[in-house]
N, C-alpha and C positions, 0 to 999 in steps of 0.2 A: 464708572466714576460719566462718562459721557450723559448717561440715564437718569444721572443725576440733577443734570446739569453742569456741571463742573466745564469750565470755560477754558481753552487752550489744549486741550488733554492730548499729548501727541500718541500717535500709533504704535502699536507691541511692536513694532520692527526698528521703533525711532527708539524704543526704553532700552531693548538688548542690545541696539548697536552700544548705548552709552553705558551701557552694563560692562560690556565686552570690552570698550574703551577706557573706563576705568581699573578692570582687572587688569587690564594690560599697564596701566602705569603703577600702578600700586605692585607692581611685579613679581605674583605671585603663580608661578607659572608652573602646568601639571605637566611631568615630564615620565617619558616612555621608556622604558625598562626590560631588558631580558635575562632571566635568570641564569645561570649553567646547568640546570637542567633545565633549560631551552621553555619556561612560559613566562609569558606576556605578560606586566602589569603598569599601571600607572601609580604617579607619587607627587605629596606635595614637599617639595625639599625643606628640612628640619631650618636649615639657615633664610629661607623665603620665609616663612612664620615666623621667625622668633625675632628676627629684626623688627617687627611693629611693633612687640611687646616697646624696644624704644624710642618708640615715635608715637606711643600713645600712654594721654596724660592720665588714664584710668590704672596704667600699669607701670610706668617706669617711675613715679614717686616709690613704689614700694620693693623694687627688687637690689636685693644686697648681694653685694660681689667678693664682700672681706668673709674670712671664717670670724668667726668671734668667741674669744674668751668668757666664757658666764658660767659662774656657781649654778644655775638655770640653763636643764638644756631641753630646750620646746622644739627648733627650729633646725633643716639637716645639718647649718652652715654653721651652729655650733656641736657637733657631733666629731669622733674624730677621725673620718673621712677626708674632713678638709684639713685640721688642726695638725695630724700627723703623716700628711702626702708626705709621700717617699722623693715624688719627682716637685720640685718646688717649684719648679715652671712653669708647669700647668696651672699654677694657681695665678691670682690677680698678678699683672706683670709691672703696673704700675702705678703711681698714686698722684694726686696732682690739690691744691689747695682750690677746690672748685669756688671759694667766695674771692680769695683774695689775688690770684695768678693762677686760673685758671690753664693756661698755654703754657707753665712750669713744670715739666712732667718727670717724675724722681722712676725709672726703673729700677727693678733689682738687678744685680752683680754690677752696678753702676756706680761709680763715684760719687759723693753727695756730699756737701760742707752744712752742720751744724751751727745754729746762731752761735756761738762759744767757739766757732772754726776747729772742731773737732771733725778730721774727716772717717766718713764710716762708708761699708758698703752696702746700703740694706741688700735683705737675701728675701726677705717673709713680708708680707702687711698682711695685718690679722684689726676686728676691734676689740676693743677693752672698756669697759664701763664708758660707753658712747663715743671713745677716741679714735682715731686712728693710729696702730702705734707698727714697731717695725723690728725683726729681729735681724741686726746686723755687725760686720764684720767691722770691731775699729781700726781704725790705719795709721802708721808713724810713716812719718814724714821728713826722709833723710836725704836731703840737694832734692829729689826726683819724689817717688811714690813709693813706699816700699810695704808690702799686707805682711800680715801675719797669715802664714800655712798652716796651720793645724787649725783640723778643720774639727772642734769640739765644743764642748759649752764652755768653758775658761775663756776661748778667743772669743765670743759674743756679744754683746751688749744688747739690751734695749732701747729704742729710742722713741720719741714722741715723735709722730707723722709733721705736727705742726713747726717742730723743732729746725725742719730741713731750712735752709734760705737758698742753695745754689746747688743746680744739679751738673752733668760735668761736662752739658756744653757751656754753661756759665763758667768752668771751671778753666775749661780750655779758652775761652773767650780770654778769660783775665791772665790767660799765659801762661799757665798752669804746664811744667812737666811733668806729665805722667809717665813714669820705668817702673814695670814689676821685676822683682827679683825673680830670680830660678825658681827659690823654691815656692812662689806664689801658688794659688791652684789657677789653672790652666782655666779653667769656667771663667775664671773672673780676668781677665787679661782683655779679651775683647772688648774695648770700647772704643766709641758709645755701644749699646745696645742695640744688635741687629733688626732688632724687632724698630728701631729709629725709621730704617729704611721701608717697611713695608707702612711704618702710620704717615709716615710724610704730617708730620707735627699735628698729626688727632690723636685722639687720647683712646684707647686701647682694652678693653673688657673681656673676661673670660665669665663663660653664660654654664652652670652646670645645667644636665638635661635626665629628665629620667623618660624611658623609653619601658611602656606596656604593650604585647600584645599577647592576641588569644584569640581562639576560632569561636565564632559569634554565627548566629544563625540572619540570613540578611529578611526573613519573612515574620511578620507579624502572627502568624497562624502558625497550629502547631507542625506543620510539616518543612521537615527540619532544609534550610539553605544556606549549606556549608561558606564563611567564607572566612578569609584569617586576615584582624585587621589588626596593625601596627598603630598607638596614638603616645605623644610628646606629651610632657608637662616641662615648663621652668622650674628647676629646684632654685633659682634666683629667688623667689617668691615665697611668701610665707604661705604657711600651713593652711592659715582659715582663706586664703585666694584661689588653692591648689585643690582645695574640696569646690570649688565651683566651675560647675561647666564651660562657664565662660573660657575659663582659662586653661581648657583642655586643647587640644592643638594635634589634627588628624592628620597622619601623613601617609597612608597608600591599606588598600583593603585587594584582595585580589580570591576569587572561589578556585586557584587552581594553583599558585604559588604559596609554599609552607614561608611561615615567618623567619625562617635562615637567609631564604635567598630576599624576602623583604629586605633584609636587614641589610644589604648592600647598596641599597640607594637610602638606607638612614644612614651608613658610615660616609657616605663618598663627599659630603661639603660638610662634614663635621670633625672633630681632634685638632693639636696644638698647632700645626700649620697651617690652619684652613679659617682664611682670614675674613669676613667680611664685611663690607660697608654698611651703615643706616644713620638714620640722623634721630639723636638723640632731642627729643621736646622740651628734658630739665636743661641742657646743658648748650640750645640753642644752638645745636654746629656737627656737624660729621662726625660719625666715630667709627671705630672697625668694634668686633669681638670673631671672638671664636665659640666654639659650641664644645664642651668636656661629657661626654657621657659618664653616669655617675653611680646610676643606680637602674633596674632592672628587676621589679613587681610583675607576677602574674601567679595563678594558681600552679601548683604544682606540679603537673604535668607538661606547662607552656613552659616554667621555669628550666627541665630537667630538657626538652629540647636547646632551649635559649644555651644550656651548657653543655651542647654533644652528650648528653646521660643517656644512660639507654631507659630510663625510667621507674618509677616506683615500684615495678613487679620484678626486676634484676636479683640478682642474689646479692651486686653490692647498689641497692638501692637510695644512696645518700649523693646527690648532687654536689654536697659541700665537702664530703670526709671518705676517704677508703673502707669505712668499716662495712661489716656482712661478709660476705662472700657464702660456700656451700651451706645447707643445713647444718654438718656434722660440725662447721665452724661455728655459724650463730647458736647451736645449743649448747656448744660447750661454756663451761663457767667461765673461761674468758673472753670470750667471742658474745653470750648472752651482756654481762656488763659491760662491755665494751659497747652496746649502741645503746646505753643510759645518759651515752654524755658524748661531745664533738671527737669525731679522730683526728686522722693525719690528714692535714688541709687537700687538697685536692686542684693543684695547680694549671694558670693553661700550658705551659710549656711541656710539660705531663701529658696532657688532652690531644697534643697535635703531633706528642710523636706518637702515644698510642693509632690514632689516624693513621699517621704513616704505614706503619706496621700494621693495620690493616688491608691498608692500598696495596701494599706488597705483594702480605699474603695472598689478595685476591686476583693479583697477575701472576697467581700459579695456579688458578682456577678451585681452589679445593673449595667450597661455602663453609664445612664443618671447619675450617682452621681459620675465617675468619667468626665464623658464631663462637668461637672456643674464648680468641682474643676479646670478644664481645664481651663476654659473660665474664673473665676473667678480672677484665679492666675496669669493668661499669662505665665506656667509653661507644657512643654510637653514633653518629655525626648525620643528620637530616640531607644534606650535600654528595656526604662522602657513601654515602650508603647510595646512593643514586648511579657514583663510578663504579662502587660495588658491583651492582648488579650486571652493569656492563661488559667490566672486566672479567670477569668470573667467565660467561660462556665464551667472551673472545680468546682466552688462554687454553681454554678445553679445546676450542675450535682450533687453534696454531697447534697445541700439543697431539690433536687426533691425525691433522694433516704433517708435522716437520715427523713426528714419534710414532705411533700408533700405525697409521695408513700405509700398508705394503706397499702402493702405488707413487706415492708423493714424499715417503718418509726421508729421513738422511740420507746417502747411501751407505754409509759405513754399517747401518743396521742390517741394510739388506746384504750385507758378505756374510756367507757363511761360515769365513775364517777366521772370525776377527771371535776371542771367547766373550762368554757370556759377561763375567767381569767387568769387561774393555766396555762392551757394548750397554752394561750397567751407568757406567762413566759417561759416556757418551748422551744417556737421556737425562741424566743429570746434569749435564753441561747446556745441553739443550732446551732443559727445561730454564733452567736461569737466564739463557739468551731470551725465551721467549721472555720471561719474567721482565729483564733490561726491558726490553722493545716494546712493553706495552707499558711499562714506567713513563718510559721516554713520550709516549704515544701519548701517555694522561697530561702530563706537564703542560704539554704546545695543548691541551683543552680548558676553555671552549675558544676555537681560533680563533674568533674574532678578537677575545681577551689576550689573550698571547700574543698576536699582531701589533695589536695597541702598542706595547710594551716597546722602550727605546731599548733599540740592540743594544746597547751597555748595560742594563738594566740587569740586578743577578736575581730579579723574579723569573726570569727564562729558563730558569733550575733546579726552579722548589716547583714546591706546590706552592696554592696561594690562598690565599684565606678568600672569599667570598667565590672565587673558581672552583675551588675541591673539598674545602670544609666550611666550618662556620665564620661569618666575616668577623662578627665579635669576637673572637678567637687572636684578633688579630690588633685587637686594639689596645695600645701600651694603656689606656687613663683605667681600662676594665680590665677587674680578672671576674668572670664570667660565675666563676663556682662561689667565690664572696658576695658578690653583688648583685645576689640573686637571694635577700632575704625573706625568709621565711613571711607568708603575709596571712594577717590574722583572719581576714575573710574566710578564705577556704582552708587553713590550716588548723582554726581553732574552732569559729561556730560550725563551720562546714565539717568541720573532723574531730576535734576530741568533744564539743558538745556535742551531737549528732551523735558519735558513738556512747555516750553518756546515757542521749535521753532513748535509746533506741535502747538498749541496754537495760533499762529500767521497764520503760511502758511499752515491749513488746510481750513479754508476762502479763499483763493486765488484762483481766474480764470488763467487759461492758460494766458493769456495778463501778469496779474500783476506775475507769475513767472517767464514768459519772463523779465520781468524788475528789478525784483529781481536780477537774474543770471545777466545779462550785468552791473549794479552795482556792483555785490560780482566782476566778473572778474575785475575789474579795481584796486581792491584796490592794496596796493602796499604791497606785503609780503618780503618784506628786513628787517630784527630788527626781524622778528617773528620765526625765526627756523621754519617755516616748507614748506611742499614741494608747487610745484607750486598749486593755488585752481585751481579746476575743480568745475566751478560755474553750468554750465548745469547737471551736472551727480548731483548735490547736489539737485538744484530744482527736476530733473524729480525720482529721486529716493526721494524723500525726509518722506517719510513713511520709510525708510529699511536704515538711516544714522546710521552708528559707531561711536565709540567714538573719531576718529582722527578726523572725519567731526564734532563732535558737539563743538573742540576744536579752528577749524575753525570759526563756527558760532560765536561762544563767544568772541574773538577777536575782529573782523572786520564787525560783521552783525551789528549792532547796529547804524554805518556810512550809510549803504545802505536802512534803513526803513525812511527814513523823508516822509514828505508829507502825506496824509487823507488817500492815498489808499492803502500801505502797511500794515499799522500799525497801532492801535487806541493811543489816549494818554497814557492812562494807561497801555497798555503792553511794548508801548516804557519805560517807565516810570523802569516796570519789565525787558527788555533786560540792560537796562544801570547797574542798581542792579545786576542782573547776571554775567555781565561782569565784573564789580570793584569786587564783592567776589573772583569770578574765580581767578584773578590776585593775590590777597592775597594768595587765596588755595595754588598756586603752588609756591610760594616763598620759594626758599631750603635754605636761610637762613635769622632769624630773629633778627633784630639787637639791639633790645628793646622789651622784651619780656611783659610787661604789655602794652605801647602805641601799640603794634602787636593786642593784645587780647583785648584792647579795643575797635581797629578798627575793631575788625574782627567781636564783637557781634553787634556794630553798624551794619555792613553789613548785617548779615543774621536777625539781626529784619526787615531791609527794605526788603528783600526777601520776606521773610513770611507777612511782614506786608502788603505788592503792592499785593502779592497771597489773602489774603485775602478778597482786597478788589476787585479785579478782579473774586474770584470765592471765598466765604466765605466757601465754605465744602471742598476746596480742601486740608487742613492737614490734614482733617478728614480723609479724602479716599486717601490719598497719606502720604503713612508713611517715606518716603524718607524725606521729609521734616521738620519732625520732628526730623529727624535723625541730620542735620545739626546741631539745636539747642545744640546738644553736642558736636562739635569741636573742640572749644575755652576748653573744659575739656582735649581734645585726644591732642590741639596741646601742653597743657602746661606738661601733661603727657609725651607725644611718642615725642617731637619733631614737623618740619615743617610735613604740613598734607604729601606731596610729598615721603616722608621717607616709608611709609606705603600702597604704590599706589602700586597695584598688576601687571601693566602691565606687566613688566619681566617674572611673574608667566604663564599669558597669552599666554606670545609671548613664551615659555618654553614648552607649547601643542603642539605645531610644532614637536619637539623629539618626545613628547611622544607620537602621531597618527604616525611617522615614527614606532618605535617599535611596536605598535599595528601592525598597515598592514602586516607588517615582521614577526609577532608572528603567529603559526598555527591555535589559536583559540582554541585552545582545553585546554590549562591551559595557558591564558593570565597576568594574575598577576604576579606568578610564571617567564613565559616570558622573560616578559618587566622587572622584578627586575633584576634578574639574565645578561641582556642584558646592561641594567644602568650602575648595579656594572659593568662588565667590562670596560664601557665606563670610568668608574669613574677611572680604573685602568688604562687606557691607559691613558686618560689625566692627572695623578698624575706624570707619570712615564716619558712620554714626557715635563711636566714641570721642570722636575729635582727633583722631590720629593724622597724622603728617606723612604726606608721601611727594615724591620728585616729581611734576610733571612731563608733559611730552617737552618742554622751552626747557629744560633742566632745574626747574625754578621749585624750592618745596613749599607745597601748600596743604590746609585744610580745609577743611568744609566749610559752608557756614554759619551763622551764630544760633539759625534756628536751628538746621541741622545736628549742631553741636549740643542745643540744650533738648532737642525732643529727647535723646534716651535721659537724661537724666530727670525728666517727667514725665514719662512716659514708662507705668511699672509694669504693664501689659509685655513690652518689647523689652523691660529687663530681664524679666521672667522666661520671654521666647530665649532668648540668649545664654542664661542661667548668669547671668549679674547679680549679686544679691548685695542694697546697698549696705554701710559699715553698721553697727549695732545704734537706733536713733535713741534707746534705752538712759534715762538719767535717773541718777543713781537715788533714791530718797522719792522717787514721784509715786504720788497715788492714782488710780485710778479709780473714780467713784462710779458705783447704783447709778441705774437708769433714773429719771426726779419720780418715777412713780414709789419708791422705796420710800418710808415716812420716816421724817426728822424725828432725834431721841433728844431726852435732855441728857446731860449726863447718867444720872442714875439707871435712866430705858435703856442705855445702851451698855451699861456692863452688867443691869440686874437680869437682860437677855442667857447671858452665858452662864453667871455667879448664883448663889443661894445669895438671898438679901444680909444675911447678917455678914458675907464678903464685902459682898458690894457697897454696901455701908459705909465701909471702912476704906476703900479704896480712894483717894484723895480728887481731886480734879489735877489738869496740868496749870502751872504757872499761868496768870496772866486772862484767867478763864474763871468766871462765879456757876453758881448752881443755874441760871438763869439760860445761861450759854445753850446754845443748840446744836447739835452734833448730825455729820452726816454721814452713813455709812458707805465706806468704801472695798472695791472688789478686787486690787492685789497691790500690791508697793511691789518697787523695783530695788532690790538688795545692792550690797556692795560686789557681788560679784555678775552684778545686772539677771541675774532669776529675779523671775515672778514669782513675789510671794504671796501667796492666799492665805484666807482663813484657814486653821486645822494644816498648813505648814508645819515642817517644822524645819529649826533655822538655827544657827550658831548667829548670835549678835553681840554685841560689845555693851557692856555697861561698866560703868565708874560708879565707886569699886563694887567688882573682884577683878571685875576684866571679863575675859571671853565668857560666854554661859550658853545654853541651848535651854530649847525650849518650844514649842507650839503656839501659834502666832491662834488667839479664839477673836480676836475682833480689830476690826483695822479703820478709824474713823479720823474725821476730819471737820473743824470746828466751821459752821455753816455760813460764817461772814467769809470766812476765810477763802471760799470757793471762787476758782478763775482767778486768783492772788499770785503775787511772792514776795518775799522777803521774810519780814522777819514777824510777820502775822502766819504765814503757813508753818516756818519753821516751829515756832510756838503749839501752833493747830494741830497737828498731824500727831495722831497716836497708834502704837501697838499695842492691845493685851495681850500678854505672853505668857500663857502658865511655863514656869519655869520647872522644868526637869534635874534631875541627878543622873550622874554616869557612875553606876555602882566600881566598884574597884579593879574588880577580877571579872573576865569575861564571862559569859554563857559559857556552860561546861559542854552544852548539848551541839551549840552554833558556832560556837567560838565565837562572836561577837560582841561589843559594850551593850551591855543593858540599863535602860531607862524607865527611872519612877521618878515619882512626883516627890519638888520638894516639900517637905514637910516644914520648913520654917517660914516659907516663903512663897505660897505656890502662885503665885499672880504677882508681875512687875509689867509695870507702864516701858516703852521705848517710843522717843522721837527718832524715825525713820531718817529724820533730813538733820540730825546732829551727829556731828563726827563721834563724840563720846559715846552716843547711844546706839551705833550704829547696826542696822540688820545686814552682816556678813555673806550669808550662801544660804541656799538649800540644802539640805538634805533626806534620803530617805530612810524612815522605821518601818518597821512593819508592827502588828501588835502578835503577842507570844498567844498566838490562839493554842497551843498546845496546853500550856498550864494555866493559860484561862477556861480549859474546856469547851471553846468553840463550836457550835454544832451545826449542819445543816438541816434547821430547822424552823427557816422562815418561807415566806414564797414571795416573791416581788415580781409587778406586770413586767411583760417582755415591752422593749421598744423595737414598734419596725417604724422605716421610713420617719423617722423623728418624732414617733407619737405612741403613746402607749397605749394597747391593745388589752384584750381581756383576758391573753391570754396568762399563765401564770408560770414562771420556774422555781426548781427548791435553788436558796441561796445561803448564803454562809451567816449566819450573826453575830457578830463578836459579842462578847459579854463586857461587865464593865470591871473585867480584869486590869487595871491601870498599868500594865509593863508589857515594853516596847523594847524590840530590839532594832538597834542602828544595822543599817544596810549594809555593810561591809563589802557586798559584792557588786554593791551599784557602780554604774560606770560614770555619773556624773556627780563632776565636784570630789571622784574618790582621790586625789589630790590634796585638798584641801582640808578633806574628811581628817585625812592619818594624819595631815601636818598641827591638826589642832587638838589632835588627842594623842594620849600619854604616849609610850612607842610598847609597851607594854600588855596594852588592849588590843593590839594588832600585830605585834610582830611576828611573823611566820617560825613553827617550829616544825623540824625533822621529822616527820614521819618514822621512817625507820633509823637505827644508831648506830648500826653496824650494815653499810649497804651492800658491801661487795659480798658478805656470808650470806646475805639472805638474798640476794642475786643469783648464788650458786644452789639454796635450797630449789628454788624458783626452775632454775635451769634444768635443775635435777628431775620437777613435774614435766619439764616442759620432752626432756628425753622419754619420758614414760608414755607420751600419748602423742604425741608427734608422728613418731616412726608408723605407728600402728594405723592412724588416721589416712597417712604418705598409703600402707599398703592398701587399704582398703581402697581409698579412690583412684588407685591401680585395677585393680582388679574391676570395681565397678564399672571404670572406664574401658575395663574389656571387654566387660558382657555387652555397654552399653553398643560397641562395635560392633558386636559380635550379630547382636539382634539386628543392627541396623543391615548388616551386612545379607544378613537371613533374610529380610526384609525385601531388599534389592533382590536377590538372587529368586525369589516369590514369584516376586513383581514381573522379573525378568521370563521366568518359565510362564507366568502366565500372559503377559506377553505373547510368546511363543506359540503355545497352544490355539490364543486367537486366532494370530494368524495364517495355523494352519487349516 
């Protein structure tokens, strides 16, 4: 800046000093921690970053604190996790009419009066039809106040929150004598609500949190630099926001401490009873908030660690339920059939009990016993494993000293006059004594944590979460087994899609690779929301694909596998089932939950059943397939699967890597945490956020700083902020001025025969002399970009919703740059109409589209509501029926320019038959809403699943034992060969030394 002549440039040290001061005022502190395993790491507390959301005008307006009752489910707060909460105290504790009386707070389990003078006790607040409602007890007044004690649906009424007029403080001020009868619930007798003492007149909010963790490389290069990271997300924000990197919160990282250890730093200041102060920029006052953890998305190995589970390779391979067992169990008819559906749910209480049993067994000094317990239960905790590795050798040492060593053992064992049976009893007593001694020692570990407990704390006499086992098992608002839903990126794209692709392409020759690449390259991508397909790359590196590649193959791959050369009929059925299920999983809006889950269960069953027919042992060796069976439970509990996809966290890893690369690597956890704390400070201040300065006054940055973020798209991009869509429904985008201006007949005749174009009338309020200007695209009602040759659903009255293909978009030349009646009457889309066949295609099970016979073309004004372009969808040419051949050649494009090199291309024939792509992810819910249900309703693949599974299990029992025996023999041969080689090397070295 000095070199450019900028005046008054501060010194670099002054800049750093100012940044330090601002970070200190903002309060995003990096704290240091030591885990139970002795690892040191640094973390940014969740409460310190979440409180910034309340003070940030970019974030606060989008926060939703109340569960919502809605027929459509598209957000977390609309799903069953909150609506069916067992402990209502974990939900929003209070409500206030922020416009009329924002300081009159109504708490749950507290007496209040309605406008009609009826006394009620609200139990739960929720949103419905845009208003806040409450389930409440009716209260009858008999001198004092008498509350009905029966807690069933007959005693609960529904009230509108705005009908409340007086809270319990008002009633007490009015002299109401509040006394409860003996049969009233104890939880309702404590009034005013105890939280009022904490709030001190401030509003209180419950914020829901999602915690993500995984192992990540800190390097950009291929050399792996292991770190374990923990990121957070505010579940009180809508999904559209959470998919932006701006809303991802960094918590901690460490190259040494595991996620289980770092979670202890997360749980320190979250939970039902941990309240924090912040400034609410909407209410313009201080408020209180608490953080309730609700969701733990991650890949499957990480979720297994989060659940203290043994992993996907264990006998009991499911972290969610108890299915599995030894090979004999899984290969039996009953055990095999059980793998296709969720089993008995695991519970945190059972997991903690299994961990304690393992720790007590470790105090006996027998590692084999611990291993057996872990194999029998599927429970293996990261932190407990640390203590097990200490306890086993300690127990063996003490046993050797007190039992086996003749010089140091118990004197009774050296007495030859004591019978052997009595000595055996003594040994047993000594072993139990050592076990109790070591377990008592374990409870006092780590010493710093134990000594910090109050003398009267019951935790001084038991195992403690965080110190001895997974801290998340001690969180009452979490059930780690239930709240780790299957994640579609790792479970489906990198699981099911990957298995199908490998099972199909692994046997291809180079010729077949080339044939599929040519066919795939001919796919229409309009309406798919994917980048241009690089078919040659996908085939060339078919064993190294990532999620975005499998997402492409899932949507269009099935259209190009026709013929016996590329795919067997059974694998073709699996491709169809995979695409149908994938489209349902990526739906972001569920309009009928019961119908959706019914369809989802059928589609999941089809995928699993076809796999069982292809390879009966696949579901035994690939645990991700069983995880799919839990998806309906996850969707009902947490909402659409896309809500807890981890792709945004995977993208955010790029920011972490940049901080890692720029650190000095001496204290990477601290350096990265401090750097990202400073990023949070900068992000908050340039967003116009408020903070308390050194004088205790809440301030915000100056106007120029606040507007800089809004005006600078480069900064927005770097901070991961995406402005709300600015697309205007019905708006047209014109082509460059170099394109010719056309008459109406010229505009139409370019696409249709003269005999047809002459019969198409011009639009109203125009004449044959009017000149028309071609347009590039228009904005549909769904905010999709509809171009020429786009397939669209449109509204044209009569007869209503129709579909077709846009052939041309034009606007009157005199209407360019204007608005109002001119542009509304002078913008037209020429659409070629198509009809949907009454039955889906027998081969692909997709709707068939053929040209409309009676009225092939229609004019639609995209800016008139009655003639609206609704949304874009994807359709593919029926190349098999049309006999399309790879007999064309096209020039290769490199560096955006055509070269003289050519490549083979597929030439589509004029056969006018298309297939609506029901595997497309974009607008999947709108497509199904617009079509008759019989055209896409899932059909079960097997009629009698149990009988079929018994047949598959029989095949497994025929094959797998022989394979296991072969593997054992091969392993023995390998060991013998290595031992012989080692002996030969040792002999050779001995001969050389002589």
